[in-house]
C-alpha positions in Angstrom: 44.9 74.0 -42.0 45.0 73.4 -38.3 47.3 75.4 -36.0 50.6 73.4 -35.5 50.5 74.3 -31.8 47.1 72.8 -31.3 48.2 69.7 -33.2 51.2 69.4 -30.9 49.0 69.7 -27.8 46.6 67.0 -29.1 49.5 64.7 -29.9 51.0 65.2 -26.5 47.7 64.5 -24.8 47.2 61.4 -27.0 50.6 60.0 -26.1 50.3 60.9 -22.4 46.9 59.3 -22.1 48.3 56.0 -23.3 51.8 56.0 -21.8 52.0 58.6 -19.0 55.5 59.5 -20.2 54.8 63.2 -20.8 53.5 63.7 -17.3 56.5 61.8 -15.9 58.9 64.0 -17.9 57.2 67.1 -16.7 57.3 66.0 -13.1 61.1 65.3 -13.4 61.7 68.7 -15.0 59.7 70.4 -12.2 61.3 68.3 -9.5 62.1 70.8 -6.6 65.8 71.2 -6.0 67.4 73.2 -3.2 68.8 76.4 -4.8 72.2 75.6 -3.4 72.2 72.3 -5.3 71.7 74.1 -8.7 75.4 74.4 -8.9 78.3 73.5 -11.2 79.5 71.0 -8.5 76.4 68.8 -9.2 76.8 68.3 -13.0 79.0 65.2 -12.9 76.2 62.6 -12.7 74.4 63.9 -15.7 77.8 64.2 -17.6 78.4 60.5 -16.9 74.9 59.6 -18.2 75.5 61.5 -21.5 78.8 59.8 -21.9 77.1 56.4 -21.3 74.7 57.4 -24.1 77.6 58.1 -26.4 79.1 54.7 -25.6 75.9 53.0 -26.4 75.5 54.7 -29.8 79.1 54.3 -30.9 79.2 50.7 -29.5 76.1 49.8 -31.6 77.7 51.2 -34.7 81.0 49.3 -34.1 79.1 46.1 -33.4 77.6 46.2 -36.9 81.1 45.8 -38.4 83.2 44.1 -35.7 83.7 40.4 -36.0 83.8 38.8 -32.5 85.9 35.8 -33.5 89.5 35.0 -32.5 90.4 34.6 -36.2 88.8 37.7 -37.5 88.6 40.3 -34.7 92.1 41.9 -35.3 91.5 42.1 -39.1 88.0 43.6 -38.6 89.5 46.4 -36.5 92.1 47.0 -39.2 89.3 47.2 -41.7 87.4 49.7 -39.5 90.6 51.8 -39.0 91.8 51.9 -42.6 88.9 51.0 -45.0 85.7 52.2 -43.4 85.0 55.9 -43.9 85.7 57.6 -40.6 85.9 54.2 -39.0 89.0 55.2 -37.1 87.2 58.2 -35.7 84.2 56.1 -34.6 86.7 53.8 -32.7 88.4 56.8 -31.3 85.1 58.2 -30.0 84.3 55.0 -28.3 87.7 54.6 -26.8 88.1 58.2 -25.5 84.5 58.1 -24.4 85.3 55.2 -22.1 88.2 57.0 -20.5 86.2 60.2 -20.0 83.3 58.2 -18.5 85.6 56.5 -16.0 87.1 59.8 -15.0 83.7 61.5 -14.6 82.2 58.6 -12.6 85.3 58.7 -10.3 85.0 62.5 -9.8 81.3 62.1 -9.1 82.0 59.5 -6.5 84.6 61.7 -4.8 82.3 64.7 -4.9 79.4 62.7 -3.3 81.8 61.4 -0.7 83.2 64.9 0.2 79.7 66.4 0.3 78.4 63.6 2.6 75.7 62.7 0.1 75.9 59.1 1.1 74.4 59.7 4.5 70.8 59.1 5.5 68.5 58.6 3.6 70.7 58.1 0.5 72.6 55.0 1.6 71.3 52.8 -1.2 71.9 55.6 -3.8 75.6 55.4 -2.8 75.7 51.6 -2.9 74.2 51.7 -6.4 76.8 54.3 -7.4 79.6 52.1 -6.3 78.3 49.2 -8.4 78.0 51.6 -11.3 81.7 52.5 -11.0 82.6 48.8 -10.9 80.5 48.1 -14.0 82.1 51.0 -15.8 85.6 49.6 -15.0 84.4 46.2 -16.2 83.2 47.8 -19.5 86.6 49.3 -19.9 88.5 46.0 -19.3 86.3 44.0 -21.6 86.6 46.8 -24.2 90.4 46.4 -24.2 89.9 42.7 -24.8 87.8 43.5 -27.9 90.9 44.9 -29.6 92.3 41.3 -29.4 95.9 42.4 -30.0 99.0 41.4 -28.0 98.0 43.5 -25.0 94.5 42.1 -25.0 95.7 38.5 -25.4 98.0 38.7 -22.4 95.6 40.9 -20.5 93.1 38.0 -20.7 95.7 35.7 -19.4 96.5 37.9 -16.5 92.8 38.5 -15.7 92.2 34.7 -15.9 95.2 34.1 -13.6 93.8 36.6 -11.1 90.3 35.1 -11.3 91.6 31.6 -10.8 93.1 32.5 -7.4 89.7 33.1 -5.9 88.9 30.1 -3.6 86.2 27.6 -4.6 84.7 29.6 -7.5 88.0 30.6 -9.2 88.3 27.8 -11.7 84.6 27.6 -12.7 84.7 31.4 -13.3 87.8 31.0 -15.5 86.1 28.4 -17.6 83.0 30.6 -17.9 85.1 33.6 -19.0 87.4 31.7 -21.4 84.9 29.2 -22.6 87.3 26.4 -21.5 90.5 25.9 -19.6 92.6 28.0 -22.0 92.2 31.1 -24.2 90.5 29.7 -27.3 88.0 30.4 -30.0 85.1 30.8 -27.6 87.0 33.3 -25.3 86.4 36.4 -27.4 82.7 35.5 -28.0 82.2 35.3 -24.2 83.9 38.7 -23.6 81.9 40.2 -26.5 78.7 39.0 -24.9 79.8 40.6 -21.6 80.8 43.8 -23.2 77.8 44.3 -25.5 74.9 42.7 -23.6 75.5 41.7 -20.0 77.4 44.7 -18.5 75.6 47.4 -20.5 72.3 45.9 -19.5 73.2 45.9 -15.9 74.6 49.5 -16.3 71.4 50.8 -17.8 69.2 49.1 -15.2 71.2 50.5 -12.3 71.3 54.0 -13.9 67.5 53.9 -14.0 67.3 52.7 -10.4 69.9 55.5 -9.4 67.7 58.1 -11.1 64.6 56.8 -9.4 66.1 57.1 -6.0 67.4 60.6 -6.7 63.9 61.7 -7.7 62.4 59.9 -4.7 64.8 61.3 -2.1 65.8 64.6 -3.7 69.1 66.0 -4.7 71.5 66.4 -1.8 71.6 69.9 -0.5 74.8 71.9 -0.3 76.5 70.8 2.9 76.8 73.5 5.6 79.1 73.4 8.6 77.1 72.6 11.7 74.1 71.2 9.9 73.9 67.7 11.4 72.2 64.8 9.7 69.9 62.9 12.1 67.6 60.1 11.0 64.9 61.5 13.3 64.4 64.8 11.6 66.4 65.0 8.3 63.4 64.3 6.0 61.4 67.1 7.7 64.4 69.5 7.5 65.0 68.7 3.9 61.3 69.2 3.0 61.4 72.6 4.8 64.5 73.6 2.9 63.1 72.8 -0.5 59.9 74.7 0.4 61.9 77.7 1.4 64.7 77.7 -1.3 63.6 75.1 -3.8 63.7 75.8 -7.5 62.5 73.6 -10.4 65.3 71.4 -11.8 64.6 72.7 -15.3 65.8 75.2 -16.2 67.6 76.3 -13.1 70.0 73.3 -12.8 69.3 71.6 -16.1 71.1 74.2 -18.2 74.3 73.7 -16.2 74.0 70.0 -16.8 73.5 70.5 -20.5 76.5 72.9 -20.8 78.8 70.5 -19.0 77.6 67.5 -21.0 78.1 69.4 -24.2 81.7 70.3 -23.1 82.4 66.7 -22.3 81.2 65.5 -25.7 83.3 68.2 -27.4 86.3 67.2 -25.4 85.8 63.5 -26.4 85.5 64.6 -30.0 88.7 66.7 -29.9 90.7 63.9 -28.2 89.4 61.4 -30.8 90.3 63.7 -33.7 93.8 64.6 -32.5 94.9 61.4 -30.8 93.0 58.7 -32.7 91.9 55.3 -31.6 93.6 52.9 -29.2 95.3 50.1 -31.1 95.2 47.5 -32.1 98.9 46.7 -31.7 100.4 43.5 -33.1 98.3 40.4 -33.7 97.9 38.1 -30.7 100.5 35.4 -30.8 100.9 33.0 -27.8 104.3 32.0 -29.1 105.7 35.5 -28.4 106.6 35.5 -24.7 109.2 38.2 -24.8 106.6 40.9 -24.6 105.6 43.6 -22.2 101.8 43.9 -22.3 100.2 46.7 -20.4 96.6 47.5 -19.6 94.8 50.7 -20.4 95.4 53.9 -18.3 93.0 53.4 -15.5 94.3 49.9 -14.7 98.0 50.8 -14.7 98.1 51.1 -11.0 97.1 47.5 -10.5 99.7 46.5 -13.1 102.4 48.4 -11.1 101.3 47.0 -7.7 101.4 43.4 -9.0 104.8 44.0 -10.6 106.4 45.4 -7.5 104.9 42.9 -5.1 107.1 39.9 -4.1 105.8 36.8 -5.8 104.7 35.2 -2.5 102.4 38.1 -1.7 100.6 38.2 -5.1 97.9 35.7 -4.2 97.2 37.1 -0.8 97.0 40.6 -2.3 94.6 39.5 -5.1 92.4 37.8 -2.5 92.4 40.6 0.0 92.5 43.7 -2.2 88.9 43.6 -3.5 87.5 43.1 0.0 89.7 45.9 1.4 88.7 48.3 -1.4 85.0 47.5 -2.2 83.7 46.5 1.2 84.5 49.8 3.0 82.8 51.7 0.1 79.7 49.6 0.5 79.6 49.7 4.3 80.4 53.5 4.5 76.8 54.8 4.5 75.7 52.3 7.1 78.6 53.0 9.4 78.6 56.8 9.0 75.0 57.6 8.0 74.6 60.5 10.4 76.6 63.5 11.5 78.4 66.3 9.7 78.3 66.6 5.9 80.7 69.5 5.3 84.2 68.5 4.4 85.8 71.1 6.7 84.2 69.2 9.7 85.4 65.8 8.3 89.2 66.0 8.1 89.4 62.2 7.9 87.5 62.3 4.6 89.9 64.9 3.1 92.8 62.8 4.3 91.4 59.6 2.7 90.8 61.3 -0.6 94.2 62.8 -0.7 95.9 59.6 0.3 94.0 57.5 -2.3 94.7 60.1 -5.0 98.4 60.3 -4.3 98.7 56.5 -4.1 96.9 55.9 -7.3 99.0 58.7 -9.0 102.3 57.2 -7.8 101.4 53.7 -8.9 100.0 54.9 -12.2 103.2 56.7 -12.9 105.2 53.6 -12.0 102.9 51.7 -14.5 103.9 54.2 -17.2 107.6 54.2 -16.4 108.4 50.7 -15.1 111.6 48.7 -15.6 110.0 47.0 -18.6 108.7 50.2 -20.2 111.2 52.1 -22.5 111.5 55.9 -22.2 111.0 56.5 -25.9 112.5 60.0 -25.9 115.5 59.3 -23.6 118.0 59.1 -26.4 117.1 62.6 -27.7 115.9 64.5 -24.6 119.2 64.6 -22.8 122.8 64.2 -23.7 125.1 61.6 -22.3 126.6 63.1 -19.1 130.0 64.7 -19.8 131.9 62.5 -17.3 130.9 59.5 -19.4 132.7 60.8 -22.5 135.6 62.6 -20.8 139.2 61.3 -21.5 137.8 58.7 -24.1 139.7 57.8 -27.3 138.2 58.8 -30.7 137.0 55.2 -31.2 135.3 55.2 -27.7 133.7 58.6 -28.4 132.4 57.3 -31.7 130.9 54.5 -29.7 129.2 57.0 -27.4 127.6 58.6 -30.5 126.4 55.2 -31.7 125.0 54.5 -28.3 123.1 57.8 -28.4 122.0 57.7 -32.1 120.8 54.1 -32.0 118.5 54.9 -29.1 120.1 52.5 -26.7 119.1 55.0 -23.9 115.5 54.2 -24.4 116.0 51.0 -22.5 119.3 51.6 -20.7 120.3 54.4 -18.3 123.6 56.0 -17.7 124.1 58.3 -14.8 120.5 57.6 -13.8 119.1 59.1 -17.0 117.4 56.9 -19.6 115.1 53.9 -19.7 114.9 51.1 -17.2 113.7 48.2 -19.3 117.3 47.0 -19.5 119.9 47.2 -16.8 121.8 50.4 -16.1 125.1 50.4 -18.0 127.3 52.6 -15.6 129.3 49.5 -14.6 128.6 47.2 -17.6 132.3 46.5 -18.1 132.6 44.9 -14.7 129.8 42.5 -15.5 130.3 41.5 -19.1 133.4 40.8 -21.3 133.8 42.3 -24.7 132.8 38.9 -26.2 129.6 38.9 -24.2 128.8 42.4 -25.1 129.2 41.7 -28.8 127.1 38.6 -28.6 124.3 40.5 -26.7 124.3 43.4 -29.1 124.3 41.2 -32.3 122.1 38.3 -31.2 120.0 39.9 -28.4 118.6 37.9 -25.5 116.2 38.2 -22.7 114.1 41.3 -23.4 116.7 42.8 -25.7 116.2 42.4 -29.5 119.0 41.5 -31.9 120.8 44.5 -33.5 123.0 42.5 -35.8 121.2 43.9 -38.9 121.0 47.4 -37.5 124.7 47.9 -36.8 127.6 47.8 -39.1 130.8 46.0 -37.9 132.5 49.3 -37.4 129.6 50.6 -35.3 129.6 47.4 -33.2 133.4 47.8 -32.6 133.0 51.4 -31.6 130.0 50.7 -29.4 131.6 47.8 -27.5 134.8 49.9 -27.1 132.8 52.6 -25.4 130.8 50.2 -23.2 134.2 48.7 -22.1 135.0 52.0 -20.5 131.9 52.0 -18.3 133.3 50.3 -15.2 131.7 52.2 -12.4 134.1 53.5 -9.8 137.1 52.2 -11.7 136.4 48.6 -10.8 138.3 45.8 -12.4 136.9 44.8 -15.8 135.1 41.5 -16.3 137.2 38.6 -17.6 136.5 35.3 -19.2 138.2 32.7 -17.0 138.5 30.4 -20.0 140.3 32.9 -22.1 142.4 34.9 -19.7 142.6 38.7 -19.2 141.4 40.7 -22.2 143.2 43.7 -23.7 142.9 46.9 -21.6 141.9 49.1 -24.6 138.8 47.0 -25.0 139.0 46.6 -28.8 137.7 43.6 -30.5 138.3 42.3 -34.0 134.6 42.5 -35.1 135.4 44.4 -38.3 137.9 41.7 -39.5 
């Protein structure tokens, strides 16, 4: 029997003679890297690639079961979640992998920016990286559409509305995305093609180009204060640096990449196991307009900005924002391709990163806690302030208990504590009569559901009696001009 080592060498030589892949892999592994770049700060690019691989594998497995039709998509996800063995975990891996990938790509982009790695001669490497971020976000958005639940349905509508505002090409783009002028049977098929074929194909192609340029130009050295980048001599200086301090990429830097990638995969697996998949929520129903759809986490800031903008500024913002955000990123390496790389010598870069991070954090928080988003633990996390139950009658205090126990504070605040989906109730008695309160509680209206079946007549009487005491700074109570002044004690014959 021949030696297995000899057989392996012969097989390697046979494959390399016909493909050249073995030699290419060895050259990549031996690629000289400045020793300062064999650092934990340089692991984010490889981490993003591994997460992309996870997305490809889990996406292929899901596509084998998923039905990309408007009539069957929601049901097929329910089947995956509840009937397919570990189907819910497969969906969770894909969903959490998407979030982790966006986060790692963003961190990688910030690290490259702060390290000045976009400067000469790596301008196009940066440009390709920006497009990779945009494609990653596009994958996340089209992935949310694949759930085809209530959020996805209205998310498509909002996305189509934004796209239609683009001059000249807006309406044709909407027809291309939706498969017609409205959300119809072809819409999900179009988004499925984008999510499964078009965007992943572009991603994989640009990742290959990105790697080719990294190998061609070398990994950016650790920035040193005072080490100026000049087009005239940078290539010579970099070559001298790699000759003096260069180490082979494998194993000197590769083992850090492998450890970080493994940590990311384990983190995705843990989140998938403990938190489960995203959705789907309720079935898409265009007749339900009293709803509050919201996008996935990384798009919440856009949601909040659009919500807080005056209506007349929405279209100008939608037209200007992409240019104001993307164009500076694309032009950056061509406008600042030389000079200092170290962040301590570039205070403007630190200021920009801080400003962007704080702004996105604020708007993301607003997207999570907006006037239309209930604070689901408000009723149990804090008691009603004492001043709002002081000097109340037993009936009114019973109403305060009903108000707390029935979770009214998820959507309404008192004393600034509670939800903001509905109006604050500190002065509700000055704006609504008892009749109006009873009708609103029992029948609902606006964004408020009807509670007629959830409250007994006695509870409704107590609740409205308590609400009748909330008159702000002792303002006059609301009256019905057609019926005259109502009784001061605020009781109402609901229980009769």
